[in-house]
FIMARKOL-670262 format. One record per residue (C-alpha): residue number from 1; x, y, z; residue in three letters. Coordinates in steps of 0.5 Angstrom, whole numbers, plus 500, padded with zeros to 3 digits. Each point is the difference from the previous one (the first is absolute). Layout:
// residues N
pt nr = NUM; c1 = X; c2 = Y; c3 = Z; rest = Ala $
...
END
This chain:
// residues 302
pt nr = 1; c1 = 832; c2 = 284; c3 = 449; rest = Met $
pt nr = 2; c1 = 497; c2 = 507; c3 = 497; rest = Tyr $
pt nr = 3; c1 = 499; c2 = 506; c3 = 505; rest = Arg $
pt nr = 4; c1 = 493; c2 = 499; c3 = 502; rest = Gly $
pt nr = 5; c1 = 495; c2 = 497; c3 = 495; rest = Asp $
pt nr = 6; c1 = 503; c2 = 502; c3 = 493; rest = Phe $
pt nr = 7; c1 = 500; c2 = 507; c3 = 503; rest = Ile $
pt nr = 8; c1 = 503; c2 = 504; c3 = 494; rest = Gly $
pt nr = 9; c1 = 506; c2 = 504; c3 = 498; rest = Phe $
pt nr = 10; c1 = 502; c2 = 506; c3 = 495; rest = Leu $
pt nr = 11; c1 = 507; c2 = 499; c3 = 497; rest = Tyr $
pt nr = 12; c1 = 502; c2 = 506; c3 = 497; rest = Leu $
pt nr = 13; c1 = 506; c2 = 499; c3 = 495; rest = Val $
pt nr = 14; c1 = 504; c2 = 506; c3 = 497; rest = Glu $
pt nr = 15; c1 = 498; c2 = 502; c3 = 493; rest = Glu $
pt nr = 16; c1 = 506; c2 = 503; c3 = 496; rest = Lys $
pt nr = 17; c1 = 499; c2 = 506; c3 = 495; rest = Glu $
pt nr = 18; c1 = 500; c2 = 496; c3 = 493; rest = Lys $
pt nr = 19; c1 = 499; c2 = 506; c3 = 495; rest = Asn $
pt nr = 20; c1 = 502; c2 = 507; c3 = 502; rest = His $
pt nr = 21; c1 = 497; c2 = 503; c3 = 494; rest = Asn $
pt nr = 22; c1 = 493; c2 = 498; c3 = 501; rest = Lys $
pt nr = 23; c1 = 495; c2 = 506; c3 = 500; rest = Asn $
pt nr = 24; c1 = 500; c2 = 504; c3 = 506; rest = Phe $
pt nr = 25; c1 = 493; c2 = 500; c3 = 501; rest = Phe $
pt nr = 26; c1 = 500; c2 = 492; c3 = 499; rest = Leu $
pt nr = 27; c1 = 506; c2 = 500; c3 = 505; rest = Lys $
pt nr = 28; c1 = 496; c2 = 504; c3 = 505; rest = Leu $
pt nr = 29; c1 = 494; c2 = 496; c3 = 500; rest = Phe $
pt nr = 30; c1 = 504; c2 = 493; c3 = 501; rest = Gln $
pt nr = 31; c1 = 503; c2 = 503; c3 = 506; rest = Lys $
pt nr = 32; c1 = 494; c2 = 502; c3 = 503; rest = Leu $
pt nr = 33; c1 = 496; c2 = 494; c3 = 499; rest = Arg $
pt nr = 34; c1 = 501; c2 = 493; c3 = 504; rest = Pro $
pt nr = 35; c1 = 503; c2 = 495; c3 = 495; rest = Lys $
pt nr = 36; c1 = 496; c2 = 494; c3 = 498; rest = Ile $
pt nr = 37; c1 = 500; c2 = 495; c3 = 505; rest = Lys $
pt nr = 38; c1 = 501; c2 = 492; c3 = 500; rest = Asp $
pt nr = 39; c1 = 498; c2 = 495; c3 = 504; rest = Gly $
pt nr = 40; c1 = 504; c2 = 495; c3 = 504; rest = Ile $
pt nr = 41; c1 = 498; c2 = 493; c3 = 501; rest = Tyr $
pt nr = 42; c1 = 501; c2 = 494; c3 = 504; rest = Asn $
pt nr = 43; c1 = 500; c2 = 493; c3 = 496; rest = Asn $
pt nr = 44; c1 = 493; c2 = 499; c3 = 502; rest = Glu $
pt nr = 45; c1 = 498; c2 = 506; c3 = 496; rest = Gly $
pt nr = 46; c1 = 499; c2 = 505; c3 = 507; rest = Asn $
pt nr = 47; c1 = 502; c2 = 507; c3 = 499; rest = Lys $
pt nr = 48; c1 = 505; c2 = 501; c3 = 506; rest = Ile $
pt nr = 49; c1 = 502; c2 = 507; c3 = 497; rest = Gly $
pt nr = 50; c1 = 501; c2 = 505; c3 = 495; rest = Ile $
pt nr = 51; c1 = 506; c2 = 503; c3 = 496; rest = Ile $
pt nr = 52; c1 = 501; c2 = 507; c3 = 497; rest = Ser $
pt nr = 53; c1 = 505; c2 = 504; c3 = 496; rest = Lys $
pt nr = 54; c1 = 501; c2 = 507; c3 = 503; rest = Ile $
pt nr = 55; c1 = 506; c2 = 505; c3 = 498; rest = Asn $
pt nr = 56; c1 = 502; c2 = 501; c3 = 507; rest = Leu $
pt nr = 57; c1 = 506; c2 = 504; c3 = 498; rest = Lys $
pt nr = 58; c1 = 495; c2 = 505; c3 = 497; rest = Ser $
pt nr = 59; c1 = 496; c2 = 501; c3 = 506; rest = Ile $
pt nr = 60; c1 = 503; c2 = 506; c3 = 504; rest = Glu $
pt nr = 61; c1 = 494; c2 = 501; c3 = 504; rest = Asp $
pt nr = 62; c1 = 498; c2 = 494; c3 = 504; rest = Val $
pt nr = 63; c1 = 493; c2 = 502; c3 = 501; rest = Gln $
pt nr = 64; c1 = 499; c2 = 498; c3 = 492; rest = Lys $
pt nr = 65; c1 = 503; c2 = 493; c3 = 502; rest = Leu $
pt nr = 66; c1 = 495; c2 = 500; c3 = 505; rest = Ile $
pt nr = 67; c1 = 494; c2 = 502; c3 = 496; rest = Tyr $
pt nr = 68; c1 = 502; c2 = 494; c3 = 495; rest = Lys $
pt nr = 69; c1 = 501; c2 = 495; c3 = 505; rest = Ile $
pt nr = 70; c1 = 493; c2 = 502; c3 = 503; rest = Asn $
pt nr = 71; c1 = 497; c2 = 499; c3 = 492; rest = Lys $
pt nr = 72; c1 = 504; c2 = 493; c3 = 499; rest = Ile $
pt nr = 73; c1 = 499; c2 = 497; c3 = 507; rest = Lys $
pt nr = 74; c1 = 494; c2 = 495; c3 = 501; rest = Glu $
pt nr = 75; c1 = 495; c2 = 499; c3 = 505; rest = Glu $
pt nr = 76; c1 = 504; c2 = 494; c3 = 503; rest = Asn $
pt nr = 77; c1 = 507; c2 = 503; c3 = 499; rest = Thr $
pt nr = 78; c1 = 504; c2 = 501; c3 = 507; rest = Lys $
pt nr = 79; c1 = 507; c2 = 500; c3 = 498; rest = Tyr $
pt nr = 80; c1 = 504; c2 = 504; c3 = 495; rest = Leu $
pt nr = 81; c1 = 507; c2 = 498; c3 = 497; rest = Ile $
pt nr = 82; c1 = 504; c2 = 505; c3 = 497; rest = Ile $
pt nr = 83; c1 = 506; c2 = 498; c3 = 495; rest = Glu $
pt nr = 84; c1 = 505; c2 = 505; c3 = 501; rest = Asn $
pt nr = 85; c1 = 498; c2 = 502; c3 = 507; rest = Leu $
pt nr = 86; c1 = 507; c2 = 504; c3 = 501; rest = Asn $
pt nr = 87; c1 = 496; c2 = 506; c3 = 496; rest = Leu $
pt nr = 88; c1 = 497; c2 = 502; c3 = 506; rest = Phe $
pt nr = 89; c1 = 501; c2 = 502; c3 = 507; rest = Ser $
pt nr = 90; c1 = 498; c2 = 497; c3 = 506; rest = Arg $
pt nr = 91; c1 = 495; c2 = 506; c3 = 501; rest = Glu $
pt nr = 92; c1 = 497; c2 = 499; c3 = 493; rest = Lys $
pt nr = 93; c1 = 499; c2 = 493; c3 = 501; rest = Leu $
pt nr = 94; c1 = 497; c2 = 501; c3 = 507; rest = Asn $
pt nr = 95; c1 = 495; c2 = 505; c3 = 496; rest = Leu $
pt nr = 96; c1 = 499; c2 = 495; c3 = 495; rest = Ile $
pt nr = 97; c1 = 498; c2 = 495; c3 = 505; rest = Glu $
pt nr = 98; c1 = 495; c2 = 505; c3 = 504; rest = Asn $
pt nr = 99; c1 = 497; c2 = 503; c3 = 494; rest = Glu $
pt nr = 100; c1 = 499; c2 = 493; c3 = 496; rest = Thr $
pt nr = 101; c1 = 498; c2 = 496; c3 = 506; rest = Asn $
pt nr = 102; c1 = 505; c2 = 495; c3 = 497; rest = Leu $
pt nr = 103; c1 = 506; c2 = 496; c3 = 504; rest = Lys $
pt nr = 104; c1 = 506; c2 = 501; c3 = 496; rest = Ile $
pt nr = 105; c1 = 505; c2 = 494; c3 = 500; rest = Leu $
pt nr = 106; c1 = 507; c2 = 501; c3 = 500; rest = Asn $
pt nr = 107; c1 = 503; c2 = 493; c3 = 500; rest = Gly $
pt nr = 108; c1 = 504; c2 = 501; c3 = 506; rest = Met $
pt nr = 109; c1 = 498; c2 = 495; c3 = 504; rest = Lys $
pt nr = 110; c1 = 501; c2 = 495; c3 = 494; rest = Ile $
pt nr = 111; c1 = 507; c2 = 503; c3 = 499; rest = Ile $
pt nr = 112; c1 = 502; c2 = 500; c3 = 508; rest = Ser $
pt nr = 113; c1 = 498; c2 = 492; c3 = 500; rest = Tyr $
pt nr = 114; c1 = 503; c2 = 498; c3 = 493; rest = Phe $
pt nr = 115; c1 = 507; c2 = 504; c3 = 501; rest = Phe $
pt nr = 116; c1 = 504; c2 = 495; c3 = 505; rest = Pro $
pt nr = 117; c1 = 498; c2 = 495; c3 = 495; rest = Leu $
pt nr = 118; c1 = 502; c2 = 503; c3 = 494; rest = Val $
pt nr = 119; c1 = 506; c2 = 503; c3 = 503; rest = Leu $
pt nr = 120; c1 = 502; c2 = 492; c3 = 503; rest = Lys $
pt nr = 121; c1 = 499; c2 = 498; c3 = 493; rest = Glu $
pt nr = 122; c1 = 504; c2 = 505; c3 = 497; rest = Leu $
pt nr = 123; c1 = 506; c2 = 498; c3 = 504; rest = Tyr $
pt nr = 124; c1 = 499; c2 = 493; c3 = 499; rest = Ile $
pt nr = 125; c1 = 501; c2 = 501; c3 = 493; rest = Ile $
pt nr = 126; c1 = 506; c2 = 504; c3 = 502; rest = Leu $
pt nr = 127; c1 = 502; c2 = 494; c3 = 504; rest = Asn $
pt nr = 128; c1 = 502; c2 = 505; c3 = 506; rest = Glu $
pt nr = 129; c1 = 498; c2 = 500; c3 = 507; rest = Asp $
pt nr = 130; c1 = 494; c2 = 505; c3 = 501; rest = Leu $
pt nr = 131; c1 = 501; c2 = 500; c3 = 508; rest = Lys $
pt nr = 132; c1 = 507; c2 = 503; c3 = 499; rest = Arg $
pt nr = 133; c1 = 498; c2 = 506; c3 = 496; rest = Lys $
pt nr = 134; c1 = 499; c2 = 507; c3 = 503; rest = Glu $
pt nr = 135; c1 = 493; c2 = 503; c3 = 498; rest = Val $
pt nr = 136; c1 = 499; c2 = 507; c3 = 500; rest = Leu $
pt nr = 137; c1 = 492; c2 = 503; c3 = 500; rest = Ile $
pt nr = 138; c1 = 498; c2 = 507; c3 = 500; rest = Phe $
pt nr = 139; c1 = 495; c2 = 501; c3 = 505; rest = Cys $
pt nr = 140; c1 = 492; c2 = 501; c3 = 497; rest = Gly $
pt nr = 141; c1 = 494; c2 = 500; c3 = 505; rest = Ser $
pt nr = 142; c1 = 501; c2 = 497; c3 = 506; rest = Lys $
pt nr = 143; c1 = 495; c2 = 494; c3 = 499; rest = Glu $
pt nr = 144; c1 = 503; c2 = 498; c3 = 493; rest = Leu $
pt nr = 145; c1 = 507; c2 = 501; c3 = 502; rest = Thr $
pt nr = 146; c1 = 499; c2 = 495; c3 = 506; rest = Glu $
pt nr = 147; c1 = 496; c2 = 495; c3 = 496; rest = Glu $
pt nr = 148; c1 = 506; c2 = 500; c3 = 495; rest = Phe $
pt nr = 149; c1 = 505; c2 = 499; c3 = 505; rest = Ile $
pt nr = 150; c1 = 496; c2 = 494; c3 = 504; rest = Leu $
pt nr = 151; c1 = 499; c2 = 497; c3 = 493; rest = Asn $
pt nr = 152; c1 = 507; c2 = 500; c3 = 498; rest = Leu $
pt nr = 153; c1 = 503; c2 = 499; c3 = 507; rest = Ser $
pt nr = 154; c1 = 500; c2 = 492; c3 = 499; rest = Lys $
pt nr = 155; c1 = 504; c2 = 501; c3 = 494; rest = Glu $
pt nr = 156; c1 = 505; c2 = 505; c3 = 502; rest = Val $
pt nr = 157; c1 = 504; c2 = 502; c3 = 506; rest = Lys $
pt nr = 158; c1 = 503; c2 = 507; c3 = 498; rest = Phe $
pt nr = 159; c1 = 495; c2 = 505; c3 = 499; rest = Ile $
pt nr = 160; c1 = 502; c2 = 508; c3 = 500; rest = Thr $
pt nr = 161; c1 = 494; c2 = 505; c3 = 501; rest = Leu $
pt nr = 162; c1 = 501; c2 = 507; c3 = 497; rest = Val $
pt nr = 163; c1 = 495; c2 = 505; c3 = 502; rest = Gly $
pt nr = 164; c1 = 499; c2 = 507; c3 = 503; rest = Asp $
pt nr = 165; c1 = 495; c2 = 499; c3 = 505; rest = Asn $
pt nr = 166; c1 = 504; c2 = 497; c3 = 506; rest = Lys $
pt nr = 167; c1 = 494; c2 = 498; c3 = 504; rest = Glu $
pt nr = 168; c1 = 497; c2 = 496; c3 = 494; rest = Ile $
pt nr = 169; c1 = 507; c2 = 497; c3 = 499; rest = Ile $
pt nr = 170; c1 = 500; c2 = 498; c3 = 508; rest = Glu $
pt nr = 171; c1 = 493; c2 = 497; c3 = 500; rest = Asp $
pt nr = 172; c1 = 501; c2 = 496; c3 = 494; rest = Ile $
pt nr = 173; c1 = 507; c2 = 497; c3 = 503; rest = Ser $
pt nr = 174; c1 = 497; c2 = 499; c3 = 507; rest = Asn $
pt nr = 175; c1 = 494; c2 = 496; c3 = 497; rest = Asn $
pt nr = 176; c1 = 504; c2 = 496; c3 = 495; rest = Ile $
pt nr = 177; c1 = 505; c2 = 498; c3 = 506; rest = Leu $
pt nr = 178; c1 = 495; c2 = 498; c3 = 504; rest = Glu $
pt nr = 179; c1 = 496; c2 = 496; c3 = 495; rest = Ser $
pt nr = 180; c1 = 506; c2 = 497; c3 = 497; rest = Thr $
pt nr = 181; c1 = 506; c2 = 501; c3 = 504; rest = Gly $
pt nr = 182; c1 = 503; c2 = 504; c3 = 493; rest = Leu $
pt nr = 183; c1 = 504; c2 = 506; c3 = 502; rest = Ser $
pt nr = 184; c1 = 499; c2 = 506; c3 = 495; rest = Ile $
pt nr = 185; c1 = 506; c2 = 504; c3 = 498; rest = Phe $
pt nr = 186; c1 = 498; c2 = 508; c3 = 499; rest = His $
pt nr = 187; c1 = 504; c2 = 505; c3 = 496; rest = Ser $
pt nr = 188; c1 = 499; c2 = 507; c3 = 499; rest = Arg $
pt nr = 189; c1 = 507; c2 = 501; c3 = 495; rest = Asn $
pt nr = 190; c1 = 498; c2 = 495; c3 = 495; rest = Ile $
pt nr = 191; c1 = 505; c2 = 503; c3 = 495; rest = Glu $
pt nr = 192; c1 = 506; c2 = 497; c3 = 503; rest = Lys $
pt nr = 193; c1 = 497; c2 = 493; c3 = 501; rest = Ile $
pt nr = 194; c1 = 496; c2 = 499; c3 = 494; rest = Leu $
pt nr = 195; c1 = 505; c2 = 496; c3 = 496; rest = Lys $
pt nr = 196; c1 = 499; c2 = 494; c3 = 506; rest = Asn $
pt nr = 197; c1 = 494; c2 = 498; c3 = 497; rest = Tyr $
pt nr = 198; c1 = 498; c2 = 495; c3 = 495; rest = Pro $
pt nr = 199; c1 = 493; c2 = 501; c3 = 501; rest = Ile $
pt nr = 200; c1 = 496; c2 = 507; c3 = 500; rest = Ile $
pt nr = 201; c1 = 492; c2 = 500; c3 = 501; rest = Ile $
pt nr = 202; c1 = 497; c2 = 507; c3 = 500; rest = Asn $
pt nr = 203; c1 = 493; c2 = 501; c3 = 503; rest = Leu $
pt nr = 204; c1 = 501; c2 = 508; c3 = 501; rest = Asn $
pt nr = 205; c1 = 497; c2 = 505; c3 = 496; rest = Asp $
pt nr = 206; c1 = 505; c2 = 505; c3 = 501; rest = Asn $
pt nr = 207; c1 = 507; c2 = 496; c3 = 499; rest = Thr $
pt nr = 208; c1 = 506; c2 = 504; c3 = 497; rest = Glu $
pt nr = 209; c1 = 506; c2 = 495; c3 = 499; rest = Ile $
pt nr = 210; c1 = 506; c2 = 501; c3 = 496; rest = Asn $
pt nr = 211; c1 = 501; c2 = 495; c3 = 494; rest = Glu $
pt nr = 212; c1 = 507; c2 = 500; c3 = 500; rest = Asn $
pt nr = 213; c1 = 500; c2 = 498; c3 = 508; rest = Lys $
pt nr = 214; c1 = 496; c2 = 493; c3 = 498; rest = Ile $
pt nr = 215; c1 = 504; c2 = 494; c3 = 498; rest = Arg $
pt nr = 216; c1 = 499; c2 = 499; c3 = 493; rest = Lys $
pt nr = 217; c1 = 498; c2 = 492; c3 = 501; rest = Glu $
pt nr = 218; c1 = 495; c2 = 502; c3 = 506; rest = Ala $
pt nr = 219; c1 = 493; c2 = 497; c3 = 499; rest = Ile $
pt nr = 220; c1 = 495; c2 = 506; c3 = 501; rest = Ile $
pt nr = 221; c1 = 492; c2 = 500; c3 = 501; rest = Phe $
pt nr = 222; c1 = 496; c2 = 507; c3 = 500; rest = Asp $
pt nr = 223; c1 = 493; c2 = 499; c3 = 503; rest = Phe $
pt nr = 224; c1 = 499; c2 = 507; c3 = 502; rest = Ser $
pt nr = 225; c1 = 494; c2 = 503; c3 = 497; rest = Leu $
pt nr = 226; c1 = 503; c2 = 505; c3 = 496; rest = Gly $
pt nr = 227; c1 = 506; c2 = 496; c3 = 498; rest = Lys $
pt nr = 228; c1 = 505; c2 = 504; c3 = 502; rest = Thr $
pt nr = 229; c1 = 506; c2 = 496; c3 = 497; rest = Phe $
pt nr = 230; c1 = 498; c2 = 501; c3 = 493; rest = Lys $
pt nr = 231; c1 = 505; c2 = 506; c3 = 500; rest = Ser $
pt nr = 232; c1 = 506; c2 = 495; c3 = 500; rest = Leu $
pt nr = 233; c1 = 502; c2 = 499; c3 = 493; rest = Lys $
pt nr = 234; c1 = 505; c2 = 494; c3 = 500; rest = Asn $
pt nr = 235; c1 = 496; c2 = 495; c3 = 505; rest = Cys $
pt nr = 236; c1 = 495; c2 = 495; c3 = 499; rest = Glu $
pt nr = 237; c1 = 495; c2 = 501; c3 = 505; rest = Ile $
pt nr = 238; c1 = 494; c2 = 495; c3 = 502; rest = Val $
pt nr = 239; c1 = 494; c2 = 504; c3 = 500; rest = Glu $
pt nr = 240; c1 = 494; c2 = 495; c3 = 501; rest = Asp $
pt nr = 241; c1 = 499; c2 = 492; c3 = 500; rest = Phe $
pt nr = 242; c1 = 496; c2 = 498; c3 = 494; rest = Ile $
pt nr = 243; c1 = 495; c2 = 494; c3 = 501; rest = Phe $
pt nr = 244; c1 = 497; c2 = 494; c3 = 495; rest = Lys $
pt nr = 245; c1 = 493; c2 = 500; c3 = 498; rest = Ile $
pt nr = 246; c1 = 500; c2 = 493; c3 = 499; rest = Asp $
pt nr = 247; c1 = 499; c2 = 498; c3 = 508; rest = Gly $
pt nr = 248; c1 = 494; c2 = 505; c3 = 501; rest = Leu $
pt nr = 249; c1 = 493; c2 = 499; c3 = 498; rest = Asn $
pt nr = 250; c1 = 500; c2 = 505; c3 = 495; rest = Ile $
pt nr = 251; c1 = 499; c2 = 500; c3 = 492; rest = Lys $
pt nr = 252; c1 = 506; c2 = 503; c3 = 496; rest = Glu $
pt nr = 253; c1 = 500; c2 = 507; c3 = 498; rest = Asn $
pt nr = 254; c1 = 504; c2 = 504; c3 = 495; rest = Ser $
pt nr = 255; c1 = 501; c2 = 505; c3 = 505; rest = His $
pt nr = 256; c1 = 504; c2 = 495; c3 = 504; rest = Met $
pt nr = 257; c1 = 504; c2 = 496; c3 = 495; rest = Glu $
pt nr = 258; c1 = 506; c2 = 502; c3 = 504; rest = Tyr $
pt nr = 259; c1 = 497; c2 = 497; c3 = 507; rest = Gly $
pt nr = 260; c1 = 497; c2 = 504; c3 = 506; rest = Leu $
pt nr = 261; c1 = 504; c2 = 505; c3 = 504; rest = Pro $
pt nr = 262; c1 = 500; c2 = 499; c3 = 508; rest = Ser $
pt nr = 263; c1 = 494; c2 = 505; c3 = 501; rest = Ser $
pt nr = 264; c1 = 495; c2 = 496; c3 = 495; rest = Leu $
pt nr = 265; c1 = 503; c2 = 493; c3 = 503; rest = Tyr $
pt nr = 266; c1 = 498; c2 = 503; c3 = 507; rest = Glu $
pt nr = 267; c1 = 493; c2 = 500; c3 = 498; rest = Tyr $
pt nr = 268; c1 = 500; c2 = 492; c3 = 500; rest = Phe $
pt nr = 269; c1 = 502; c2 = 499; c3 = 507; rest = Asn $
pt nr = 270; c1 = 505; c2 = 495; c3 = 498; rest = Lys $
pt nr = 271; c1 = 507; c2 = 499; c3 = 501; rest = Val $
pt nr = 272; c1 = 503; c2 = 494; c3 = 497; rest = Glu $
pt nr = 273; c1 = 508; c2 = 500; c3 = 497; rest = Ile $
pt nr = 274; c1 = 498; c2 = 497; c3 = 494; rest = Glu $
pt nr = 275; c1 = 496; c2 = 505; c3 = 498; rest = Asp $
pt nr = 276; c1 = 506; c2 = 505; c3 = 500; rest = Leu $
pt nr = 277; c1 = 502; c2 = 501; c3 = 492; rest = Lys $
pt nr = 278; c1 = 505; c2 = 505; c3 = 501; rest = Gly $
pt nr = 279; c1 = 503; c2 = 507; c3 = 502; rest = Leu $
pt nr = 280; c1 = 498; c2 = 507; c3 = 497; rest = Leu $
pt nr = 281; c1 = 507; c2 = 504; c3 = 498; rest = Ile $
pt nr = 282; c1 = 499; c2 = 506; c3 = 495; rest = Lys $
pt nr = 283; c1 = 493; c2 = 497; c3 = 497; rest = Gly $
pt nr = 284; c1 = 503; c2 = 493; c3 = 499; rest = Gln $
pt nr = 285; c1 = 498; c2 = 494; c3 = 504; rest = Val $
pt nr = 286; c1 = 506; c2 = 495; c3 = 501; rest = Tyr $
pt nr = 287; c1 = 500; c2 = 493; c3 = 504; rest = Asn $
pt nr = 288; c1 = 505; c2 = 500; c3 = 506; rest = Pro $
pt nr = 289; c1 = 505; c2 = 496; c3 = 496; rest = Glu $
pt nr = 290; c1 = 500; c2 = 504; c3 = 494; rest = Asn $
pt nr = 291; c1 = 501; c2 = 506; c3 = 504; rest = Phe $
pt nr = 292; c1 = 506; c2 = 497; c3 = 504; rest = Ile $
pt nr = 293; c1 = 503; c2 = 498; c3 = 494; rest = Asn $
pt nr = 294; c1 = 498; c2 = 505; c3 = 495; rest = Gly $
pt nr = 295; c1 = 501; c2 = 506; c3 = 505; rest = Lys $
pt nr = 296; c1 = 504; c2 = 499; c3 = 506; rest = Ile $
pt nr = 297; c1 = 505; c2 = 495; c3 = 498; rest = Arg $
pt nr = 298; c1 = 501; c2 = 504; c3 = 493; rest = Gln $
pt nr = 299; c1 = 502; c2 = 506; c3 = 505; rest = Ile $
pt nr = 300; c1 = 504; c2 = 496; c3 = 504; rest = Arg $
pt nr = 301; c1 = 505; c2 = 499; c3 = 494; rest = Arg $
pt nr = 302; c1 = 500; c2 = 507; c3 = 498; rest = Leu $
END
């Protein structure tokens, strides 16, 4: 089921600079004008969205991007999906929404829903009991963190929540205890106990973590806006879930050959486990089995 009656979306795909020796004036012209857009259609031939390549990293002034979006979008465009959302602060994203009148989809509802299903599948492949594992969560917004824990509470029994705002932590803990009976542990001095956790989830945009204190075989997820764990050089970090096009009423598109990110999948209002294609790690897509056998088990043998 699509949002509304084929209400459209704009999907901005990051375009890399291919030729650094181009004429200066040609490069300037290309940066100032919107890129040619392509239509995205369903299997009946109805246009459901548009896609455009833009060199997001070259746009330092967000007003230039807003200008381009307003030139590209069409009358029925209601949603905006940005491939590399981590290039923008929350303040800039709010500005883009306000000045383009488009709702930015970030995929977090999809990630929150699928996360316990994915985690359960990973531990089935490992042939280990997920309920006996300890999970560490770096607290993001109150609503998002609480939703994550509520979804996860059916699969795990030991959760530690880390955050600087004691009031938010207490509110989340009390709500979870009342809703599920699950008691949340809270720690401020995480350095001493970091090696206890085989599962780490980051929802916070300002997390700082000592890589040397992490278990080498820990399964790490970074769903923060700024992907703050990208500084961890020797860790395999899951940044997103990727979904198949096959299960959706959408024609194949050369821009989506590897599948759909959670933010674009969110548009289709569909949550089916068979739609899951894999996990996004350092720009590569791994299915759960390949991730466990090719990454986690390999690390354990070192």
